[in-house]
C-alpha positions as CSV (number, residue, x, y, z in Angstrom):
1,M,2.8,-34.3,27.2
2,L,0.5,-33.7,24.1
3,D,-1.3,-30.5,23.2
4,E,-0.9,-28.8,26.6
5,T,-2.2,-25.4,27.3
6,V,-0.3,-23.3,29.9
7,L,-1.3,-20.0,31.2
8,A,1.0,-17.8,33.4
9,P,-1.1,-15.5,35.7
10,D,1.5,-12.7,36.5
11,G,1.3,-11.2,33.1
12,T,5.0,-10.4,32.9
13,M,7.9,-10.8,30.4
14,R,10.9,-12.8,31.2
15,N,13.7,-11.7,28.9
16,A,12.4,-13.1,25.8
17,F,9.3,-15.1,26.0
18,P,5.9,-13.4,26.8
19,V,4.0,-15.1,29.4
20,G,0.6,-14.2,31.0
21,R,-1.1,-15.6,27.8
22,N,-2.3,-19.0,26.8
23,L,0.4,-21.2,25.4
24,T,-1.5,-23.7,23.4
25,G,-0.5,-26.8,21.5
26,L,2.6,-27.6,23.6
27,S,3.7,-31.3,22.9
28,Y,6.9,-32.2,24.6
29,C,8.6,-35.0,26.5
30,N,9.6,-34.1,30.1
31,V,12.7,-36.1,31.4
32,T,13.4,-35.5,35.1
33,V,16.8,-36.7,36.2
34,T,17.3,-36.9,40.1
35,T,20.9,-36.7,41.4
36,R,22.7,-36.4,44.7
37,H,26.2,-35.4,45.8
38,P,27.5,-38.4,47.9
39,G,29.3,-36.9,51.0
40,Y,28.0,-33.5,50.4
41,A,24.5,-32.3,50.3
42,E,21.8,-34.7,51.4
43,G,18.9,-33.4,49.3
44,A,17.9,-34.8,45.9
45,I,18.4,-32.4,43.0
46,S,15.8,-32.6,40.3
47,T,16.9,-31.6,36.9
48,G,14.1,-31.2,34.3
49,V,14.7,-31.4,30.6
50,Y,11.7,-30.4,28.3
51,L,12.0,-31.7,24.8
52,P,9.7,-30.5,22.0
53,L,8.2,-33.4,20.0
54,K,8.2,-31.4,16.8
55,G,10.0,-28.4,15.4
56,W,13.1,-28.6,17.6
57,N,15.5,-25.7,16.6
58,E,18.6,-27.8,17.5
59,R,19.3,-25.5,20.4
60,M,19.1,-26.0,24.2
61,L,18.0,-23.2,26.6
62,G,18.9,-23.3,30.4
63,I,16.3,-21.5,32.4
64,G,17.1,-19.6,35.5
65,G,15.3,-19.1,38.8
66,S,13.8,-16.4,40.9
67,G,14.6,-15.5,44.6
68,F,15.4,-18.5,46.5
69,V,14.1,-20.8,43.8
70,A,16.9,-22.1,41.6
71,G,14.7,-23.1,38.6
72,N,12.2,-25.6,37.2
73,L,9.6,-22.8,37.5
74,R,6.6,-23.0,35.2
75,P,5.7,-21.5,32.8
76,D,9.2,-20.4,32.3
77,V,10.5,-23.8,31.2
78,L,7.5,-24.3,28.9
79,A,7.1,-21.1,27.0
80,P,10.3,-21.5,24.9
81,I,9.0,-24.9,23.7
82,A,6.5,-23.0,21.5
83,S,9.5,-21.6,19.5
84,G,11.3,-25.0,19.2
85,W,13.6,-24.9,22.2
86,A,14.6,-27.8,24.3
87,T,14.9,-26.4,27.9
88,V,16.7,-27.5,31.1
89,S,16.3,-26.3,34.6
90,S,17.2,-27.5,38.1
91,S,15.7,-27.3,41.6
92,A,19.3,-27.5,43.1
93,G,17.7,-29.5,45.7
94,V,16.1,-26.6,47.5
95,S,12.8,-26.0,45.7
96,V,9.9,-27.5,43.8
97,G,9.3,-24.4,41.4
98,T,5.6,-25.2,40.6
99,M,3.3,-22.3,40.0
100,A,1.4,-23.3,43.1
101,N,4.4,-23.1,45.3
102,R,6.1,-20.2,43.6
103,A,5.1,-17.3,45.7
104,T,6.1,-19.0,48.9
105,E,9.4,-20.6,47.6
106,V,10.6,-17.5,45.9
107,Q,10.8,-15.5,49.1
108,N,11.4,-18.2,51.6
109,S,14.3,-20.5,52.3
110,D,12.9,-21.9,55.7
111,A,12.6,-25.4,54.4
112,W,16.4,-25.8,53.7
113,A,18.5,-22.9,55.0
114,L,19.4,-24.3,58.5
115,R,20.3,-27.7,59.7
116,S,19.6,-26.4,63.2
117,T,19.6,-23.0,64.9
118,G,22.9,-21.2,64.2
119,N,23.9,-23.9,61.7
120,V,23.5,-23.0,58.1
121,D,23.3,-26.0,55.7
122,L,26.4,-25.2,53.8
123,E,26.0,-27.9,51.1
124,A,22.4,-26.9,50.2
125,L,23.6,-23.3,49.8
126,A,26.5,-24.5,47.6
127,D,24.0,-26.4,45.5
128,F,21.8,-23.3,45.2
129,G,24.6,-20.8,44.9
130,H,26.5,-22.6,42.0
131,R,27.0,-26.4,42.0
132,A,23.7,-27.4,40.4
133,L,24.4,-25.1,37.5
134,S,27.1,-27.1,36.2
135,D,25.2,-30.4,36.8
136,A,22.1,-29.2,34.8
137,A,24.1,-28.1,31.8
138,A,25.8,-31.5,31.5
139,I,22.5,-33.3,32.2
140,G,20.6,-31.3,29.7
141,K,23.2,-31.8,26.9
142,A,23.2,-35.4,27.5
143,V,19.5,-35.8,27.6
144,V,19.0,-33.9,24.4
145,E,21.7,-35.8,22.6
146,S,20.0,-39.1,23.7
147,F,16.5,-38.0,22.7
148,Y,17.3,-36.4,19.3
149,G,20.3,-38.5,18.3
150,Q,22.5,-35.3,18.3
151,P,23.9,-32.9,20.7
152,P,22.4,-29.3,20.5
153,R,24.3,-27.2,18.1
154,Y,24.1,-24.2,20.5
155,R,23.5,-24.0,24.2
156,Y,22.1,-20.8,25.7
157,W,21.1,-19.6,29.2
158,N,18.1,-17.1,29.8
159,G,17.4,-15.9,33.3
160,C,16.6,-12.8,35.3
161,S,17.1,-11.8,38.9
162,T,18.4,-15.0,40.6
163,G,18.5,-16.3,36.9
164,G,20.7,-13.3,36.1
165,R,23.0,-14.1,39.0
166,Q,23.1,-17.6,37.7
167,A,24.2,-16.3,34.4
168,L,27.2,-14.6,35.9
169,M,28.0,-17.5,38.1
170,L,28.2,-19.7,34.9
171,A,30.4,-17.2,33.2
172,Q,32.7,-17.1,36.1
173,R,32.9,-20.6,37.3
174,Y,31.7,-22.8,34.5
175,P,32.7,-20.8,31.3
176,D,32.3,-23.6,28.8
177,A,28.7,-24.7,29.9
178,Y,26.9,-22.6,27.5
179,H,27.7,-20.8,24.2
180,G,25.6,-17.7,25.2
181,L,24.4,-16.3,28.5
182,L,21.5,-13.8,28.8
183,G,21.2,-12.2,32.3
184,G,18.6,-9.7,33.3
185,C,18.7,-7.5,36.5
186,P,21.2,-9.9,37.9
187,A,21.2,-10.4,41.7
188,I,25.0,-9.7,41.6
189,N,26.8,-9.1,44.9
190,W,24.2,-11.1,46.7
191,A,26.1,-11.1,49.9
192,R,26.5,-7.3,49.8
193,F,23.2,-6.0,48.4
194,L,20.4,-8.4,49.7
195,S,20.3,-7.5,53.4
196,T,20.5,-3.8,52.6
197,D,17.0,-4.0,51.1
198,I,15.6,-3.9,54.6
199,V,17.5,-0.8,55.7
200,P,14.7,1.6,54.6
201,Q,12.3,-0.3,56.8
202,L,14.6,0.0,59.8
203,V,15.1,3.8,59.2
204,M,11.3,4.3,58.8
205,R,10.7,2.3,62.1
206,D,13.1,4.5,64.0
207,V,11.7,7.8,62.6
208,A,8.0,6.8,62.7
209,G,7.8,6.6,66.4
210,G,5.0,4.1,66.2
211,H,3.2,5.9,63.3
212,V,4.1,4.0,60.1
213,P,3.4,5.9,56.9
214,A,0.8,4.7,54.5
215,P,1.8,3.5,50.9
216,C,0.1,6.6,49.5
217,E,2.8,8.8,51.1
218,F,5.6,6.9,49.1
219,R,3.4,7.1,45.8
220,A,3.1,10.8,46.3
221,I,6.8,11.3,46.8
222,T,7.6,9.2,43.7
223,A,5.0,11.1,41.6
224,A,6.7,14.5,42.7
225,A,10.1,13.2,41.8
226,L,8.8,12.0,38.3
227,E,7.1,15.4,37.7
228,Q,10.3,17.3,38.4
229,C,12.5,15.0,36.3
230,D,10.5,13.5,33.6
231,G,11.3,16.1,31.0
232,L,14.9,16.4,31.7
233,D,15.6,14.1,28.6
234,G,13.4,16.3,26.3
235,V,10.5,14.1,26.3
236,V,7.6,13.7,29.0
237,D,6.8,10.0,28.8
238,G,6.4,8.7,32.3
239,Y,10.0,7.8,33.1
240,V,13.5,9.1,33.4
241,T,16.1,8.0,31.0
242,D,19.0,9.1,33.1
243,P,18.0,8.6,36.8
244,E,21.4,10.2,38.0
245,A,20.3,13.5,36.5
246,C,17.3,13.6,38.8
247,K,18.1,15.5,42.0
248,F,14.7,15.6,43.6
249,N,14.7,16.1,47.4
250,A,12.0,14.3,49.2
251,S,12.0,16.8,52.0
252,S,10.5,19.4,49.5
253,V,7.1,17.6,50.0
254,L,7.3,17.0,53.7
255,G,4.0,18.0,55.2
256,K,2.1,18.1,52.0
257,T,-1.5,17.0,52.2
258,I,-2.3,14.2,49.8
259,D,-5.3,12.1,48.7
260,C,-4.8,8.7,50.3
261,P,-7.0,5.7,49.2
262,D,-5.2,3.6,51.8
263,L,-6.7,5.8,54.5
264,P,-9.8,7.3,53.1
265,S,-11.3,8.4,56.4
266,V,-8.3,10.6,57.7
267,T,-6.4,13.5,56.3
268,T,-2.9,12.3,55.2
269,T,0.2,14.4,55.0
270,I,3.6,13.3,53.9
271,S,5.4,12.4,57.1
272,K,9.1,12.6,58.3
273,A,9.1,8.8,58.4
274,A,8.2,8.6,54.7
275,V,10.8,11.1,53.7
276,A,13.5,9.4,55.7
277,A,12.6,6.0,54.2
278,A,12.6,7.3,50.6
279,E,15.9,9.1,51.2
280,A,17.4,5.9,52.6
281,A,16.1,3.9,49.7
282,W,17.8,6.4,47.2
283,A,21.0,7.0,49.0
284,G,21.8,3.3,49.5
285,Y,23.1,1.7,52.6
286,H,25.4,3.7,54.9
287,T,26.5,2.5,58.3
288,V,25.8,4.2,61.5
289,D,29.2,6.0,61.0
290,G,28.2,7.3,57.7
291,E,30.3,5.0,55.7
292,W,28.8,4.0,52.3
293,R,28.4,0.3,51.6
294,Y,25.9,-0.2,48.7
295,Y,23.9,1.4,46.1
296,G,20.4,2.8,46.3
297,V,17.6,2.9,43.8
298,S,16.4,5.6,41.5
299,R,14.2,8.5,42.7
300,T,11.5,7.5,40.2
301,T,11.4,3.8,41.3
302,N,8.2,2.8,42.9
303,I,9.4,2.1,46.5
304,T,6.0,0.9,47.8
305,G,4.0,-2.2,46.9
306,G,4.9,-5.9,47.2
307,G,8.6,-6.6,47.0
308,S,9.6,-2.9,47.3
309,L,11.9,-1.3,49.9
310,A,9.5,0.9,51.7
311,N,6.4,-1.2,51.5
312,T,3.7,-0.8,54.2
313,I,0.3,-2.4,54.7
314,C,-2.6,-0.6,56.2
315,Q,-5.5,-2.0,58.2
316,A,-9.1,-1.1,58.1
317,N,-8.7,0.7,61.4
318,G,-6.1,3.1,59.9
319,T,-3.1,1.4,61.4
320,C,-0.2,0.7,59.1
321,N,2.6,-1.8,59.5
322,L,6.0,-2.3,58.1
323,A,6.2,-4.9,55.3
324,P,9.9,-5.7,54.5
325,F,10.9,-7.3,51.3
326,G,10.3,-11.0,51.9
327,I,13.6,-12.3,50.2
328,A,15.8,-9.8,52.0
329,S,14.1,-10.4,55.4
330,N,14.4,-14.2,55.0
331,W,18.1,-13.9,54.1
332,V,18.8,-11.9,57.2
333,K,16.7,-14.2,59.4
334,N,18.1,-17.5,58.2
335,F,21.6,-16.7,57.0
336,L,22.8,-13.8,59.1
337,M,20.7,-14.2,62.3
338,K,20.6,-18.0,61.7
339,D,17.3,-18.5,63.5
340,L,14.0,-19.5,61.9
341,E,12.1,-17.6,64.7
342,A,14.1,-14.3,64.5
343,D,12.7,-11.1,63.4
344,P,14.8,-8.8,61.5
345,M,12.7,-5.9,62.3
346,T,14.0,-6.0,65.9
347,L,17.5,-5.1,64.9
348,N,18.9,-1.6,65.6
349,L,21.1,-0.2,62.9
350,A,24.4,-0.9,64.6
351,E,23.4,-4.6,65.0
352,F,22.5,-4.6,61.3
353,D,26.0,-3.2,60.4
354,R,27.5,-6.1,62.1
355,L,25.3,-8.6,60.4
356,W,26.0,-7.0,56.9
357,Q,29.8,-7.8,57.5
358,V,28.8,-11.5,58.4
359,S,27.0,-11.7,55.1
360,V,30.0,-10.5,53.1
361,Q,32.5,-12.5,55.2
362,E,30.7,-15.8,55.3
363,W,28.6,-15.9,52.1
364,A,30.3,-14.0,49.3
365,S,32.3,-17.2,48.3
366,F,29.0,-19.0,47.8
367,M,26.8,-16.3,46.2
368,A,28.7,-13.2,45.1
369,T,29.2,-13.7,41.3
370,D,31.6,-10.6,41.3
371,D,34.8,-12.1,39.9
372,P,35.9,-9.6,37.3
373,D,38.3,-11.9,35.5
374,L,36.2,-13.3,32.7
375,R,39.1,-14.2,30.4
376,P,38.6,-17.9,30.8
377,F,35.0,-17.4,29.7
378,H,36.4,-15.5,26.6
379,R,38.8,-18.4,25.9
380,A,35.8,-20.7,25.9
381,G,34.4,-18.8,23.0
382,S,31.3,-17.8,24.9
383,K,29.3,-14.6,25.0
384,L,27.6,-12.8,27.9
385,L,24.8,-10.3,27.5
386,V,23.5,-8.4,30.6
387,W,20.8,-5.8,30.9
388,H,19.4,-4.0,34.0
389,G,16.3,-2.0,34.5
390,L,17.2,1.4,36.0
391,D,13.9,1.5,38.0
392,D,14.6,-2.0,39.6
393,I,12.8,-1.9,43.0
394,Q,14.8,-4.7,44.4
395,I,18.3,-5.1,42.9
396,H,20.2,-1.9,42.5
397,A,21.4,-1.4,38.9
398,G,24.6,0.4,40.3
399,G,26.0,-2.9,41.4
400,T,25.7,-4.2,37.9
401,E,27.4,-1.0,36.4
402,E,30.2,-1.4,39.0
403,Y,30.8,-5.0,38.0
404,Y,30.9,-4.2,34.4
405,N,33.6,-1.5,35.0
406,R,35.6,-3.8,37.1
407,V,35.6,-6.4,34.2
408,L,36.7,-3.7,31.8
409,A,39.5,-2.7,34.1
410,V,40.8,-6.2,34.1
411,D,40.4,-6.6,30.3
412,P,39.7,-3.4,28.2
413,N,38.7,-5.6,25.4
414,A,35.9,-7.3,27.3
415,T,33.2,-6.0,25.0
416,D,34.4,-8.6,22.6
417,Y,32.5,-11.1,24.9
418,F,30.6,-9.2,27.5
419,R,28.1,-6.4,26.9
420,F,25.9,-4.6,29.3
421,F,22.9,-2.5,28.5
422,Q,20.7,-0.2,30.8
423,A,16.9,-0.3,30.5
424,P,15.6,3.1,31.6
425,G,12.1,3.0,33.1
426,I,12.0,-0.7,33.5
427,G,11.5,-2.3,37.0
428,H,12.8,-5.6,38.3
429,C,12.8,-7.9,35.3
430,S,9.7,-6.3,34.0
431,G,7.1,-3.6,34.4
432,G,7.5,0.2,34.4
433,A,6.9,2.7,31.7
434,G,10.2,2.2,29.9
435,A,11.0,0.0,26.9
436,Y,11.4,-3.6,27.6
437,P,14.2,-5.5,25.7
438,G,12.0,-8.4,24.7
439,E,14.3,-9.4,21.7
440,S,17.5,-9.6,23.8
441,L,17.8,-13.4,23.4
442,Q,17.7,-13.0,19.6
443,S,20.4,-10.4,19.8
444,L,22.6,-12.8,21.8
445,M,21.9,-15.6,19.3
446,D,23.0,-13.3,16.5
447,W,26.1,-12.5,18.3
448,V,27.0,-16.1,19.1
449,E,26.0,-17.5,15.6
450,K,26.6,-14.7,13.3
451,D,29.3,-12.7,15.2
452,T,27.1,-9.7,15.0
453,A,27.8,-8.0,18.4
454,P,24.9,-5.7,19.6
455,N,25.4,-2.1,20.1
456,T,21.9,-1.4,21.0
457,L,19.0,-3.6,22.2
458,Y,15.6,-2.3,21.0
459,G,12.7,-2.3,23.4
460,R,9.1,-1.5,23.4
461,T,6.8,0.0,26.1
462,T,3.5,-1.6,26.9
463,S,1.8,1.0,24.8
464,G,4.0,0.1,21.7
465,K,6.5,3.0,21.9
466,E,10.0,2.1,20.6
467,R,13.2,3.0,22.2
468,P,16.9,1.9,21.8
469,L,18.8,0.6,24.8
470,C,22.4,1.7,24.7
471,L,25.6,-0.1,25.2
472,Y,27.0,1.1,28.4
473,P,28.4,3.7,29.1
474,K,26.4,5.3,26.4
475,K,23.1,6.9,27.3
476,V,19.9,7.4,25.1
477,I,19.0,10.9,24.2
478,Y,16.1,12.4,22.2
479,N,17.7,13.7,18.9
480,G,14.7,15.9,17.9
481,G,12.8,13.5,15.7
482,K,9.1,14.4,14.9
483,N,7.8,11.1,16.2
484,T,8.8,10.6,19.8
485,D,7.3,7.1,19.8
486,D,9.8,5.8,17.2
487,A,13.2,4.6,18.2
488,S,14.8,6.6,15.2
489,S,14.0,9.8,17.3
490,Y,16.6,8.6,19.8
491,S,20.4,8.2,19.8
492,C,23.0,6.6,21.9
493,V,25.9,9.0,22.9
């Protein structure tokens, strides 16, 4: 391909490479290798390798996926070419990954999840979960060496969400595949967390009694939480640097009359159902017996809108409907209920409790990425850098924090090869009022190639404000500097 122009329409950032802008003058060779695993999965696995025709930086970058898409997503695989990277990514045999199919495939596994009702395609799930990752690394290295006449000097991985889960999977199962792994907002503990994303919807349904709250109710609840907690860190800047310090109670705004663009013709007050759903999203998943099972989101996370936990959609006639997060609902339908025609919104909470156990019992070995023993990864000489937005609306940052602490319990010196940073005010992989760590890949490269371990990641907000992101467990605090927009006015303690 010569002088290609690529535009990504979603306007987001993906760890290091800005998309949502024109990428011009991309000249590259695309080698696609199709493989199968005889005796295992029947589907063909497509591994794409993208090779810049000029200015190769002698490095290879594996590109992660999103939701139920394992990889080969455009423009993700193309944006790094502008900086000289050769990139590699895999379909894992379960997805195409084109921009045209992206929205559908990311949230939907219907095409490959089941061999028949009640019968999950185990080999397809294994390819998606882990097996294709090792294949892609080997294929990418071989194609790069064949094309340029030399192997890549350094091999890196860059992914967020599913791509972050893949980074952890590579560290745990294929420790010598890459020299450096960058994982943002990882879908860690997949079997434990993903199904719980529909719980606020089930709670809302039960409390609503047929009257589903409008999105404006959740926006008002979040705004009230932010108003109460924004200044706790000494600076009013539109987000909270330490969400655990925010103790806002949603019941304090129960019955409050609010403006509601979703329902302009009626008077709207914050309902019991909205309060219950918000509290469920914040508290995390508890069984009907009150036993805690998984983490919740922060109180200042936007819990309504596409892909969020308490999303609803209102019709012109004033009726609002539940709108569960598509990836979570699809996981419950296909891998727990094991029926393409099933409706997770018909489950009662006791039935959900049982299906959550099924998820952990049957699928943790395929998807979990929660093995805390990374000493083989350390012996391979590799480095792992993980960050997580504290206002993530889909994957709860508490799970990543828990995993990092478990790794340190196994090896107290794990910071020699694994470092975790929290990103206050950042949502799922991007978005939010906080400072986005857009230079994190460069920090990983400096660690791998110069042995300069990062103690902070520096981020910028969309308005250009600078903040440091602190190496966990340190937290960023305002140190009294005159310019609250400058990173020097903040410290990690």
